[in-house]
C-alpha positions as CSV (number, residue, x, y, z in Angstrom):
1,M,0.0,0.0,0.0
2,Y,1.3,3.4,-0.9
3,I,0.8,5.4,2.3
4,K,3.6,7.4,3.7
5,T,4.3,7.4,7.4
6,S,6.3,9.5,9.8
7,V,5.4,10.3,13.4
8,P,5.2,7.5,16.0
9,L,1.4,7.6,16.8
10,L,0.6,7.6,13.1
11,L,3.1,4.8,12.5
12,L,1.5,2.8,15.3
13,I,-2.0,3.3,13.8
14,L,-0.8,2.1,10.4
15,L,0.9,-0.9,11.9
16,F,-2.3,-1.9,13.4
17,V,-4.7,-1.2,10.6
18,Y,-3.0,-2.2,7.3
19,N,-5.8,-3.6,5.3
20,G,-4.0,-4.8,2.1
21,S,-3.5,-8.3,3.3
22,A,-5.8,-11.2,2.7
23,Q,-7.7,-13.5,4.9
24,T,-6.9,-17.2,5.2
25,T,-8.6,-18.2,8.4
26,G,-11.2,-16.4,10.6
27,P,-13.1,-13.2,9.9
28,Q,-11.3,-10.1,8.8
29,K,-11.7,-6.9,10.8
30,T,-12.7,-3.6,9.2
31,T,-10.4,-0.6,9.2
32,I,-12.5,1.0,12.0
33,E,-12.2,-2.1,14.1
34,R,-8.5,-2.2,13.6
35,E,-8.1,1.4,14.5
36,G,-10.1,0.8,17.7
37,L,-12.7,3.4,16.9
38,K,-16.1,3.2,18.6
39,G,-19.5,4.1,17.3
40,K,-19.9,4.7,13.5
41,P,-17.4,7.3,12.5
42,T,-17.4,8.6,9.0
43,Q,-14.4,10.9,9.2
44,V,-11.3,11.4,11.4
45,K,-9.2,14.5,11.0
46,Q,-5.9,14.5,12.9
47,D,-3.1,17.1,13.5
48,R,0.1,16.9,15.4
49,Y,1.7,19.7,17.5
50,E,4.9,20.0,19.4
51,A,4.5,19.4,23.2
52,W,5.9,22.4,25.1
53,T,6.6,22.5,28.8
54,I,5.9,26.0,30.2
55,F,6.0,26.8,34.0
56,G,5.8,23.1,34.8
57,G,2.7,22.5,32.6
58,M,2.4,21.0,29.1
59,V,0.8,23.0,26.3
60,K,0.2,22.7,22.6
61,G,3.0,24.2,20.7
62,T,3.7,24.7,17.0
63,R,1.7,22.7,14.5
64,S,4.0,20.2,12.7
65,K,5.1,21.2,9.2
66,D,5.5,17.6,8.1
67,F,2.7,16.9,5.7
68,R,2.4,13.3,7.0
69,D,1.4,14.7,10.4
70,S,-2.0,16.0,9.3
71,Y,-4.5,13.8,7.6
72,L,-8.2,13.2,7.0
73,A,-9.5,9.6,6.9
74,I,-13.0,8.9,5.4
75,Y,-14.8,5.6,6.0
76,N,-17.6,3.8,4.2
77,D,-20.7,2.2,5.8
78,A,-18.9,-1.1,6.0
79,G,-16.3,0.5,8.2
80,N,-13.4,0.5,5.8
81,K,-11.2,3.4,4.9
82,I,-12.0,4.7,1.4
83,E,-10.1,8.0,1.3
84,W,-7.0,9.4,2.9
85,R,-6.0,13.1,2.5
86,E,-2.7,14.6,3.5
87,Y,-2.3,18.4,4.2
88,N,0.3,21.1,3.8
89,P,1.4,23.3,6.8
90,D,-1.1,25.9,5.6
91,S,-3.9,23.3,5.8
92,T,-4.4,23.0,2.0
93,V,-4.7,19.5,0.6
94,L,-1.4,18.0,-0.5
95,D,-2.6,14.8,-2.0
96,K,-5.3,12.2,-1.7
97,Y,-5.5,8.4,-1.7
98,T,-8.7,6.4,-2.5
99,F,-9.2,2.7,-1.7
100,V,-11.5,0.0,-3.2
101,Y,-12.4,-3.4,-1.5
102,D,-14.0,-6.6,-2.6
103,D,-17.0,-8.1,-0.8
104,K,-14.7,-9.9,1.6
105,G,-13.0,-6.7,2.7
106,N,-9.7,-7.3,0.7
107,L,-8.1,-4.3,-0.8
108,T,-8.3,-4.4,-4.6
109,E,-7.2,-0.9,-5.6
110,D,-5.6,2.2,-4.3
111,D,-5.1,5.4,-6.3
112,L,-3.0,8.5,-5.6
113,Y,-4.3,12.0,-6.7
114,S,-2.8,15.4,-6.6
115,A,-4.4,18.3,-4.8
116,A,-5.9,19.3,-8.2
117,G,-7.5,15.9,-8.6
118,V,-5.1,14.6,-11.2
119,I,-4.4,10.9,-10.8
120,L,-0.7,10.2,-10.2
121,S,-0.6,6.5,-9.7
122,K,-2.8,3.4,-9.4
123,H,-2.2,0.1,-7.7
124,T,-4.4,-2.9,-8.2
125,Y,-4.3,-6.2,-6.4
126,T,-5.4,-9.7,-7.3
127,Y,-6.0,-12.8,-5.1
128,D,-5.9,-16.5,-5.5
129,G,-8.7,-18.9,-4.6
130,S,-7.8,-18.8,-1.0
131,A,-7.9,-15.0,-0.9
132,N,-4.1,-14.7,-0.6
133,L,-2.7,-11.6,-2.2
134,M,-0.8,-12.7,-5.3
135,I,-0.1,-9.9,-7.9
136,E,0.3,-6.1,-7.6
137,Y,0.1,-3.8,-10.7
138,N,1.3,-0.2,-10.6
139,Y,0.1,2.2,-13.2
140,N,1.2,5.8,-14.0
141,E,-1.1,8.8,-14.5
142,T,-1.9,7.9,-18.1
143,G,-2.8,4.3,-17.3
144,G,0.5,2.8,-18.5
145,L,1.8,-0.2,-16.6
146,L,4.9,0.8,-14.6
147,Y,5.6,-2.6,-13.1
148,R,4.1,-5.9,-12.1
149,L,5.0,-7.6,-8.9
150,K,4.2,-11.2,-8.4
151,Y,4.4,-12.3,-4.8
152,K,2.2,-13.8,-2.2
153,H,0.9,-12.8,1.2
154,T,-0.6,-15.3,3.6
155,V,-2.3,-14.2,6.7
156,T,-3.8,-16.2,9.6
157,Y,-6.5,-14.7,11.8
158,D,-8.0,-15.9,15.0
159,S,-11.8,-16.4,15.5
160,K,-12.1,-12.7,16.5
161,G,-10.5,-11.4,13.3
162,N,-7.1,-10.6,14.9
163,E,-4.1,-11.1,12.7
164,L,-1.8,-13.8,14.2
165,E,0.7,-14.3,11.4
166,W,1.6,-12.5,8.2
167,N,4.1,-13.9,5.6
168,E,5.4,-12.5,2.4
169,F,6.8,-14.7,-0.3
170,N,8.6,-13.8,-3.6
171,S,7.6,-15.1,-7.0
172,A,9.8,-18.2,-6.4
173,G,8.0,-19.0,-3.3
174,D,10.8,-18.0,-0.9
175,L,9.8,-16.4,2.4
176,M,10.9,-12.8,2.4
177,N,9.3,-11.3,5.6
178,K,7.3,-12.5,8.5
179,R,5.5,-10.9,11.4
180,T,3.6,-12.4,14.4
181,S,1.2,-10.9,16.9
182,K,-0.3,-11.7,20.3
183,Y,-3.5,-10.3,21.9
184,D,-5.0,-10.0,25.3
185,D,-8.5,-11.3,26.1
186,A,-10.1,-8.0,25.0
187,G,-8.5,-8.3,21.5
188,N,-5.8,-5.6,22.1
189,K,-2.5,-6.3,20.3
190,I,0.0,-6.6,23.1
191,E,3.0,-7.9,21.2
192,W,4.2,-8.1,17.7
193,S,7.5,-9.2,16.1
194,A,9.1,-8.9,12.7
195,F,11.5,-11.4,11.2
196,E,14.0,-11.4,8.4
197,K,13.8,-14.1,5.6
198,D,16.3,-16.3,7.5
199,G,14.0,-16.2,10.5
200,T,16.1,-13.9,12.7
201,L,14.2,-11.3,14.7
202,S,14.5,-7.8,13.2
203,S,12.2,-5.9,15.7
204,K,9.8,-6.4,18.5
205,S,7.2,-4.2,20.2
206,T,4.9,-4.5,23.2
207,C,1.8,-2.4,24.1
208,K,-0.3,-1.7,27.2
209,Y,-3.9,-0.3,27.1
210,D,-6.3,1.6,29.2
211,D,-9.9,0.4,30.0
212,K,-11.1,2.0,26.8
213,G,-8.7,0.0,24.6
214,N,-6.4,2.8,23.8
215,K,-2.6,2.3,23.9
216,I,-1.0,4.0,26.9
217,E,2.4,2.5,26.5
218,W,4.4,1.3,23.5
219,N,7.9,-0.2,23.9
220,Q,10.2,-0.8,20.9
221,Y,13.0,-3.3,21.3
222,K,16.2,-4.0,19.4
223,P,16.8,-7.5,18.1
224,D,19.0,-8.3,21.1
225,G,16.1,-7.6,23.4
226,S,17.3,-4.2,24.8
227,L,14.8,-1.3,24.9
228,L,15.1,1.1,22.0
229,K,12.3,3.6,22.8
230,K,9.4,3.9,25.2
231,Y,6.3,5.8,24.2
232,T,3.6,6.7,26.7
233,Y,0.2,8.3,26.0
234,T,-2.6,10.1,28.0
235,Y,-6.0,10.9,26.4
236,E,-9.1,13.0,26.5
237,Y,-12.3,11.5,25.1
238,D,-15.5,12.4,23.3
239,K,-18.9,11.1,24.2
240,Q,-18.5,8.0,22.0
241,G,-15.4,7.0,23.9
242,N,-12.9,7.9,21.2
243,W,-9.9,10.0,22.0
244,V,-9.8,13.5,20.7
245,K,-6.6,14.6,22.3
246,A,-3.5,12.5,22.9
247,I,-0.2,13.5,24.7
248,E,2.8,11.6,23.7
249,L,6.0,11.2,25.8
250,V,9.1,9.5,24.4
251,N,11.4,8.1,27.1
252,N,9.4,10.2,29.6
253,A,10.1,13.5,27.7
254,P,7.2,15.5,26.2
255,Q,7.1,14.9,22.4
256,S,3.8,15.6,20.7
257,I,0.2,16.5,21.2
258,Y,-2.3,15.0,18.7
259,I,-5.8,16.6,18.1
260,R,-8.6,14.6,16.4
261,Q,-11.9,15.8,15.1
262,I,-14.3,12.9,14.5
263,K,-17.6,12.9,12.7
264,Y,-20.2,10.2,13.1
265,T,-23.2,8.7,11.3
266,H,-26.3,10.2,12.9
């Protein structure tokens, strides 16, 4: 999927909600379910600000100038993300992605548009009879085929729709990447690991959650098991129970403040 990432909380969200893989066992969760959103949201607008400490208190500082730190996500009635907009520092639209799914919730197409609405690239995905992702096609703005990638993703889910294992194979059938995940009784992802093609551990993360299912601690580990970074979060919530303000600390130092505006189906 052609989505750019940058800041930790955004990266964490994308790690949890990537919807381009296919289902092999168990039901597949929607984007909204993977993002942990409650109710029936139709849009989520998010911006990141620097966290400033002034006179012993934490306040919202300068809005981030990184275009990847401000976005708008739009969802369909089925709960899947169908549009993603990124914004310039002056709040004008930078670009837009659109997403198409089949009736099983598998991603079949994603398109990138400029702010003027001109298509810049298109990716289409096909699946085998077991709903495993097999071939990716990438097209330019005129519809010409840029490249064709033949590979395979296999994904195993539990009975609750949680991804347990994800594998990527090249066209020769060789394993290229692998990740595994563990969950608590509430379905929160509490641990995930990534592996190289030879099976060696490349990274590992663990998470803790509050009673609303939001991540309050995220630990990143090096392959040798030593702690790389520790992120902690505190939240403010709307009436639906979704957070609208998040304060992020990195290794106990104030880092960012995230503000979300959420619209719901009435």
